[in-house]
Every structure is written in structure tokens, then in C-alpha cells.
C-alpha positions in Angstrom: 122.9 -164.9 89.8 123.2 -164.0 86.0 121.0 -160.9 86.2 122.4 -159.9 89.6 125.9 -160.2 88.2 125.2 -158.3 85.0 123.5 -155.4 86.8 125.7 -155.5 89.9 128.9 -155.0 87.9 127.4 -152.0 86.3 126.1 -150.5 89.5 129.4 -151.4 91.3 131.5 -149.5 88.7 129.1 -146.4 89.1 129.3 -146.9 92.9 133.1 -147.1 92.6 133.2 -143.8 90.8 130.9 -142.4 93.4 133.2 -143.8 96.1 136.2 -142.0 94.6 134.3 -138.8 94.5 133.0 -139.4 98.0 136.5 -139.8 99.3 137.6 -136.8 97.6 134.8 -134.9 99.2 134.5 -136.4 102.7 137.9 -138.0 103.0 139.9 -135.0 101.8 138.0 -131.8 101.2 135.8 -132.0 104.3 138.7 -132.7 106.4 140.8 -129.8 104.8 138.0 -127.3 104.8 135.9 -127.9 107.9 136.4 -128.4 111.6 135.3 -131.7 113.1 132.3 -129.9 114.5 131.3 -128.6 111.1 131.7 -132.1 109.7 129.6 -133.4 112.6 126.7 -131.0 111.8 126.7 -131.8 108.1 126.6 -135.5 108.7 124.1 -135.2 111.6 121.7 -133.2 109.3 122.0 -136.0 106.7 121.2 -138.6 109.3 118.2 -136.7 110.6 117.0 -136.0 107.1 117.1 -139.7 106.3 115.2 -140.3 109.5 112.5 -137.8 108.3 112.3 -139.4 105.0 111.7 -142.8 106.6 108.9 -141.4 108.7 107.4 -139.5 105.8 107.4 -142.4 103.2 104.6 -144.1 105.2 105.8 -147.5 104.0 105.5 -146.9 100.4 109.1 -148.0 99.7 108.5 -151.5 101.0 105.1 -152.0 99.4 106.9 -151.3 96.1 109.4 -154.1 96.8 106.7 -156.6 97.7 103.7 -155.8 95.4 104.9 -154.0 92.3 105.5 -157.3 90.5 101.7 -158.0 90.8 100.8 -154.5 89.3 103.2 -154.4 86.4 100.8 -153.8 83.5 102.0 -151.1 81.0 98.7 -151.0 79.1 96.9 -150.1 82.4 99.8 -147.8 83.5 100.4 -150.2 86.4 97.0 -149.4 88.0 98.3 -145.9 89.0 100.7 -147.6 91.5 103.3 -144.9 91.5 100.9 -142.0 91.7 99.1 -143.5 94.8 102.4 -143.9 96.6 103.5 -140.4 95.6 100.2 -139.0 97.2 100.9 -141.0 100.3 104.3 -139.6 100.7 102.9 -136.1 100.2 100.6 -136.8 103.2 103.6 -138.2 105.2 105.6 -135.0 104.5 102.7 -132.7 105.7 102.1 -134.9 108.8 105.7 -135.2 109.9 106.7 -131.7 108.8 104.0 -130.3 111.1 105.2 -132.7 114.0 108.9 -131.5 113.4 107.8 -127.9 113.6 105.9 -128.6 116.8 108.8 -130.3 118.5 111.4 -128.0 117.5 111.7 -126.2 120.9 112.3 -129.4 122.7 114.9 -130.5 120.1 116.7 -127.3 120.3 116.8 -127.2 124.1 118.2 -130.8 124.0 121.2 -129.9 121.8 121.9 -126.3 122.6 124.5 -127.0 125.3 126.7 -129.7 123.4 125.8 -129.2 119.8 124.8 -125.5 119.3 125.7 -125.5 115.6 123.1 -128.2 114.9 120.4 -126.0 116.3 121.5 -123.2 113.9 120.8 -125.4 110.9 117.9 -127.4 112.3 115.5 -125.8 109.8 117.3 -127.5 106.8 116.0 -130.9 107.9 112.7 -130.5 106.2 113.8 -129.6 102.7 116.4 -132.3 102.8 114.0 -134.9 104.0 111.6 -134.0 101.1 114.3 -134.5 98.5 115.4 -137.8 100.0 111.9 -139.3 100.5 110.9 -138.7 96.8 114.2 -140.0 95.5 113.8 -143.2 97.6 110.3 -143.6 96.2 111.3 -143.1 92.6 114.4 -145.2 93.0 112.6 -148.2 94.5 110.0 -148.0 91.7 112.8 -148.3 89.1 114.4 -151.1 91.1 110.9 -153.0 91.0 111.3 -152.6 87.3 114.9 -153.9 87.4 116.2 -150.5 86.1 118.9 -150.0 88.6 121.5 -148.0 86.7 120.0 -144.5 86.5 119.3 -143.9 90.2 122.8 -145.1 91.0 124.4 -142.8 88.5 122.4 -139.8 89.8 123.0 -140.5 93.5 126.6 -141.9 93.4 128.0 -139.8 90.6 126.0 -136.7 89.7 125.3 -135.7 93.3 128.8 -136.2 94.6 130.3 -134.5 91.6 128.1 -131.5 92.3 129.2 -131.6 95.9 132.8 -131.5 94.7 132.1 -128.4 92.7 130.5 -126.8 95.8 133.4 -127.7 97.9 135.8 -126.1 95.5 133.7 -122.9 95.4 133.9 -122.9 99.4 137.7 -123.5 99.1 138.2 -120.5 96.9 136.1 -118.5 99.4 133.3 -117.9 96.9 130.8 -119.2 99.5 130.5 -118.7 103.3 129.7 -121.8 105.5 126.0 -120.8 105.7 125.7 -120.5 101.9 127.5 -123.8 101.5 124.9 -125.5 103.9 122.0 -124.2 101.9 123.5 -125.1 98.6 124.5 -128.6 99.8 121.0 -129.4 100.9 119.5 -128.1 97.7 121.7 -130.2 95.6 119.8 -133.2 96.9 116.8 -132.2 94.7 118.8 -132.6 91.5 118.6 -136.5 91.4 115.0 -136.4 92.6 113.7 -133.9 90.1 115.5 -135.8 87.2 113.9 -139.1 88.1 110.5 -137.4 88.3 111.0 -136.0 84.8 112.3 -139.3 83.6 109.3 -141.3 84.9 106.8 -138.8 83.7 108.2 -138.7 80.2 108.4 -142.5 80.1 104.6 -142.5 81.1 105.4 -144.5 84.3 104.0 -141.6 86.4 100.6 -140.5 85.6 99.0 -137.5 87.3 95.5 -138.6 86.8 93.8 -139.7 90.0 91.3 -141.7 88.0 94.2 -144.1 87.0 94.6 -145.3 90.6 92.7 -148.6 90.5 94.2 -150.8 93.2 92.2 -154.1 93.2 90.2 -154.6 96.4 91.8 -158.0 97.1 95.2 -156.3 97.5 94.1 -153.3 99.6 93.9 -155.0 102.9 97.1 -157.1 102.3 99.0 -154.1 101.3 97.9 -151.9 104.2 98.8 -154.6 106.6 102.2 -155.4 105.1 103.0 -151.7 104.5 102.2 -150.9 108.1 104.5 -153.6 109.6 107.3 -152.9 107.2 107.1 -149.2 107.8 107.5 -149.6 111.6 110.1 -152.2 111.2 112.2 -150.2 108.7 111.7 -147.0 110.7 113.2 -148.8 113.7 116.1 -150.0 111.7 117.0 -146.6 110.4 116.6 -145.1 113.9 119.3 -147.4 115.1 121.7 -146.0 112.4 120.7 -142.4 113.3 120.7 -143.0 117.0 124.4 -143.2 117.5 125.0 -139.9 115.9 122.0 -138.2 117.8 123.2 -139.5 121.2 126.8 -138.8 120.6 125.9 -135.2 119.7 123.8 -134.9 122.8 126.2 -136.4 125.3 129.7 -135.6 123.7 129.1 -132.9 121.2 129.6 -132.4 117.4 133.4 -133.0 117.3 133.0 -136.6 118.3 129.9 -136.9 116.1 132.1 -135.7 113.1 134.7 -138.3 113.8 132.1 -141.1 114.3 130.2 -140.3 111.2 133.5 -139.9 109.2 134.4 -143.6 110.4 131.0 -144.6 109.1 131.9 -143.1 105.8 135.2 -145.0 105.8 133.3 -148.2 106.3 131.2 -147.3 103.2 134.2 -148.4 101.2 133.6 -151.9 102.4 129.8 -151.8 101.9 129.5 -150.2 98.5 130.1 -153.3 96.3 127.7 -155.4 98.3 125.0 -152.6 98.2 125.0 -153.1 94.5 124.4 -156.8 95.0 121.4 -156.2 97.4 120.0 -153.4 95.0 119.7 -156.0 92.3 118.7 -159.0 94.4 115.8 -157.3 96.2 113.2 -157.6 93.4 114.6 -161.1 92.6 113.7 -162.3 96.2 110.2 -161.0 95.8 110.0 -162.9 92.4 111.1 -166.1 94.0 108.4 -165.8 96.6 105.8 -165.2 93.9 106.9 -168.3 92.0 107.4 -170.3 95.3 110.8 -171.2 94.2 112.5 -172.1 97.5 115.5 -173.8 96.0 116.2 -170.6 94.0 115.7 -168.6 97.1 118.3 -170.8 99.0 120.8 -170.6 96.1 120.5 -166.8 96.1 120.8 -166.6 99.9 123.9 -168.7 100.1 125.7 -167.0 97.2 124.9 -163.4 98.4 126.0 -164.4 102.0 129.3 -165.8 100.7 130.0 -162.7 98.6 129.0 -160.4 101.5 131.4 -162.3 103.8 134.1 -162.1 101.2 133.7 -158.4 100.5 133.4 -157.5 104.2 136.5 -159.4 105.3 138.7 -158.1 102.4 137.4 -154.6 103.0 138.1 -154.7 106.7 141.6 -156.0 106.4 142.4 -153.7 103.5 141.8 -150.7 105.8 142.7 -152.1 109.2 146.3 -153.1 108.2 147.1 -149.5 107.1 144.8 -147.6 109.5 147.7 -146.1 111.4 149.2 -144.7 108.1 145.7 -143.3 107.1 145.5 -141.4 110.5 149.0 -139.8 109.9 147.3 -137.8 107.2 144.2 -137.1 109.2 145.4 -136.9 112.9 142.3 -135.1 114.2 140.4 -138.3 113.4 142.9 -140.7 115.0 140.6 -141.3 118.0 138.2 -143.0 115.6 140.5 -146.1 115.2 138.6 -148.4 117.5 135.2 -146.9 116.4 136.1 -148.3 112.9 137.2 -151.6 114.4 134.0 -152.3 116.5 131.6 -151.0 113.9 133.2 -153.2 111.2 132.7 -156.3 113.4 129.0 -155.6 113.3 129.1 -154.9 109.6 130.8 -158.2 108.8 128.0 -160.0 110.5 125.4 -157.8 108.9 126.8 -158.3 105.3 127.0 -162.0 105.8 123.3 -162.1 106.7 122.5 -159.5 104.2 119.5 -161.0 102.6 117.7 -161.6 106.0 115.9 -158.3 105.8 114.8 -158.7 102.2 113.6 -162.4 102.9 111.6 -161.2 105.8 110.1 -158.1 104.2 108.9 -160.0 101.1 107.6 -163.1 102.9 104.2 -163.9 104.6 105.9 -163.6 108.1 107.0 -160.0 107.7 105.2 -159.2 110.9 107.7 -161.3 113.0 110.6 -159.2 111.9 109.2 -156.3 113.9 110.0 -158.0 117.1 113.6 -158.6 116.1 113.9 -154.9 115.1 112.3 -153.6 118.3 114.9 -155.8 120.2 117.7 -154.2 118.2 116.6 -150.6 118.8 115.9 -151.1 122.5 119.3 -152.8 122.9 121.2 -150.1 121.1 119.4 -147.4 123.0 119.9 -148.8 126.5 123.6 -149.8 125.9 124.3 -146.4 124.4 122.9 -144.8 127.5 125.3 -146.8 129.5 128.4 -146.7 127.3 128.5 -143.4 125.6 128.8 -141.3 128.8 131.7 -143.5 129.8 133.6 -144.3 126.5 132.2 -141.7 124.1 131.9 -142.7 120.6 133.7 -146.1 121.0 130.9 -147.0 123.4 128.4 -146.3 120.7 130.4 -148.5 118.3 130.6 -151.4 120.7 126.9 -151.2 121.6 125.8 -151.1 118.0 128.1 -153.8 116.9 126.9 -156.2 119.7 123.3 -155.5 119.0 123.7 -156.2 115.2 125.4 -159.5 116.1 122.6 -160.9 118.2 120.0 -159.3 115.9 121.3 -161.1 112.9 121.8 -164.4 114.6 118.4 -164.6 116.0 116.8 -163.4 112.7 118.8 -166.0 110.7 117.8 -168.7 113.1 114.1 -167.9 112.7 114.3 -167.9 108.9 115.9 -171.3 109.0 113.3 -172.6 111.4 110.4 -171.2 109.3 111.5 -171.8 105.8 114.6 -174.1 106.0 116.7 -171.4 104.4 120.2 -170.8 105.6 123.3 -168.9 104.3 125.9 -171.3 105.4 128.3 -173.3 103.2 131.5 -175.2 104.3 133.8 -173.0 102.2 132.8 -170.1 104.2 134.7 -171.6 107.2 137.9 -171.7 105.1 137.3 -168.2 104.1 136.9 -167.0 107.7 140.0 -169.1 108.8 142.1 -167.5 106.0 141.0 -164.0 107.2 141.8 -164.7 110.8 145.2 -165.9 110.1 145.9 -162.9 108.0 144.6 -160.7 110.8 147.0 -162.4 113.3 149.8 -162.3 110.8 149.5 -158.5 110.4 149.2 -157.9 114.1 152.6 -159.4 114.6 154.0 -158.0 111.3 152.9 -154.4 112.2 154.9 -154.6 115.5 157.9 -156.0 113.8 157.8 -153.6 110.8 157.4 -150.6 113.1 160.3 -151.6 115.4 162.8 -152.3 112.5 161.8 -149.7 109.7 161.3 -146.1 109.7 159.8 -145.2 106.3 157.4 -142.7 105.0 153.7 -143.5 105.7 152.8 -143.6 102.1 155.5 -146.2 101.3 154.5 -148.2 104.3 150.8 -148.1 103.1 151.9 -149.4 99.7 154.1 -152.2 101.1 151.4 -153.5 103.5 148.6 -153.4 100.8 150.9 -155.5 98.4 151.6 -157.9 101.2 148.0 -158.1 101.9 147.2 -159.0 98.4 149.7 -161.8 98.5 148.6 -163.4 101.8 144.8 -162.9 101.4 143.7 -162.4 97.9 145.8 -164.9 96.0 144.9 -167.7 98.4 141.3 -166.9 97.9 141.6 -167.0 94.1 143.8 -170.1 93.8 142.0 -172.1 96.4 138.6 -170.9 95.2 137.5 -170.0 98.7 134.5 -168.1 97.2 133.7 -170.0 94.0 131.1 -167.5 92.6 133.4 -164.5 92.8 136.3 -166.4 91.5 134.3 -167.8 88.5 133.1 -164.3 87.8 136.6 -162.8 87.9 137.7 -165.6 85.5 134.8 -164.7 83.2 135.8 -161.1 83.1 139.5 -162.0 82.6 138.8 -164.4 79.7 136.7 -161.6 78.0 139.7 -159.2 78.3 142.2 -161.7 77.0 140.0 -162.5 74.0 140.1 -158.8 73.1 
């Protein structure tokens, strides 16, 4: 975990800066400046743009994870690997851009009644999707080279800082909403264009077709793997986008805005672990290449323990003060149980975090498609049932339940096929501690509310300090997650030496 820790701490720091900027943007400025319907249309466009990017990449992202270690040869310019994938992405954009144009009447008719504002900005999906798909391609190429810092800096810091500037221009009435929307979409080209220039100047991206020399022995394997991974990842992203699309169809953009804002709140929990996965992904591919199953098992267990720790701490850090949070954003208060149910699914998903990477880089990658199809079908059918009845909370319940079953079945298969599992005994102590803290605060909140009438901000501070005492300190002193405690001690010792 040394390489993972070294890069993960840097990407986590950048992601934390990005998180602060993100909360300034979506947690404060979006809420102050826009209605819930306007927030809904912005977030829905981002979801659909990501979905378009997933269609248009034609599986190139996942072939990079799996096969780039075999093509790394600077003298031969990596056999034109990146140029070949860039041309495939261009084909994907043309194909699905034409399909998007052909289906626009059906889409507009579907959303015109409940989400008319979405139909107004439907035409922005294509440029957004182009920016996103090429950024994903370049980012994953750099990840394959274990250069994680630059893409994170551009996406998490530069893009969000530019968004902050744009929001301030709108606040001072220097932009109308329509102009803001166009500018916001075009901002997404900044990180993509910079990575293109960076890779070109570093001679990682050649523009000569003659440099594409993919060995014949890899072509069939790559085509088969890329095809299955493409469909599998497409289905996974469709699950993420499906909730927002179905809520917009059945309930309108206001609930879509609240739901997607709760997703953003959850991103506070996810961002440190995203850094872990970002660094661990190429290492898993390397373990398969070297047939190092013990190294894979060690990586699997440690990443799962860290994922469990971060998800439990993140959930409790927000849940114990969620009523205080909604005092400041009352229009979003109906999202409380959306957050709760979505987080239940996220805790499970972060615990089994390496499942997807292990499957996608293994010889049994085809099997994962069946699990993913189960996930997407389950979410869709239960959403059809629950969203008309419970609205966005129904979507959160169905998604969380589907992720629970999906991860358990997938984890069991990985154990049966490879003997790999994420479990350690200390994880049970970690869960028991978190459950006891959850029950404690359930009782404490009732007692505290009935006996004290204080300002929400002060209540927020008191509860977070108490949470630190009853949750964080026991984890540290009892070493409930040894890897994280050891890493914290390492950082602490370095600081004290200074």
C-alpha cells in the first residue's frame, strides 16, 4: 500500500480542496442563486452528459486499465495505444451524437410535461459529453502510467474554481441564466484541452496513424474484453443516471434538484476513497499480470477496511447534524431520508470497493455483466414501483437495496472463483462501534433537543466534537483500522520531528 498511500494522500488533499470549492458552489452558491428546478436541470444535464460519454467511449477507458501495462514502451511510443483509443472515441461521438439527434423528439415529449426546463437545454448534452469523454480517456491513460495528480488537480480544483468565478458573475447579474448554462458547459473543455496539450508535448499522444501497431495476439482479446467491459460499465452508470432521469419524468425537476444535491452531500463521504481507488486500479491490473494473489488479497482487505472506515465516519459526521444542516437550507429538508437510504447503499459499495476493479481486470470479466444487468433491471423495476408512491425517497430505497444485493452476490463470486475476500475480524469491531455511536446519538438528539434551545451552528459544533470523542478516539486508541491508524501515526511523527 506504499504507492497507494503516497499518491492517495496527494490526490486526497487536492480532492479536499475540490470538495471545499464544490461545497461553496453547490452547497452554498447554487442554493442561494438558483431554484430547486434550476439546480435539477444543471445536475440532470451533468448526469446525461456522463451517460453520453459512457456510450461514446466505446470501452476505451477499460481497455486502458487492463492492457496498457502490456503496451508501455516509450521507444515505440506505446504502439500508438492512445491515438487508437482517441480515434475510437471520435467514432463513438459521431455514432451516438447522431442517435441523440434522432431521438430528440421522443426525449423532449417525455420530459415536456414535468421537466420543461430540461427540454430547453437538451442541446447542451452533446458538447458536454464530448468534453467529458475525452477527459476520461486522457485521465485513465495517465492513471495507467501512475500519474494521478494532474487530472485530479484539473478536475477537482481548476474546474471548480472556474465554476465559482462563473457563479459570482451570475450573482452580480453579469450573466443571465441562459448564458451561465452555456458557459458552465464550456468550462468542462478546459481540463480536457489541457490534458491533450500535456500529452502531446510529452510525446505520449502521437498524431501519426502509422504509429498504431497493436500486436495481432492482443486484438481479439482486447476486442472481447473491451466489448464486455463497455456494456458492463454502461449499465453501471445507467443505474446512477436512472434515478435522476426517472424522478425528473415522474416528479419534476424540483425533486430532481433535491435528490442530486443529496448525492453531492454524499460525495463528501466518497471523495477520500475515490483517491484510494484511483491509485489502486492500475495496481490490481499489475497484480494480475504478475499472478500475485497474496498481494491482491492484501490490497483487497486493506482497501475494504479503509472504505468501511471512511464510509461509517462520513455517514455519522453528516447524519448526527443533518437537522442543523437543513436549518440553513430548508428547501432541501425533504432530502433527509434520501441521504440516509443512499448512504446505506454507499457504505456497502465502499466496503466492496475493489470488486469492480478485480472483475474488470480478471479473465472472468464477462461474468460481471450478469451481475450488472441484475442491478440495472432491479433498480429500474423497483423505481417504477416506488417513485410514483414515495418520490425521490423511493428511488433512494430501491437503489440502496439493489446495491446491497449486487455487491454481496459479486463478492461471493469473487471468493468462490479466486479465494479473495475483503473480510477481517477487526471490521466487526469497527461496525459494532459505529452502530453503538448511531444508537447513542439517536437517544442523545432527542434528549438534547428537549432540554436545550441553542443556535443551530453551536449545536452543530457540540455534536461534531462529541462524535469525535465517542467515534474517532476509540478507533485510534483501539486500532480498529490498523492501516489508517499506522498511516496517521506516520504523518504525526513526521510533523513532530519538524
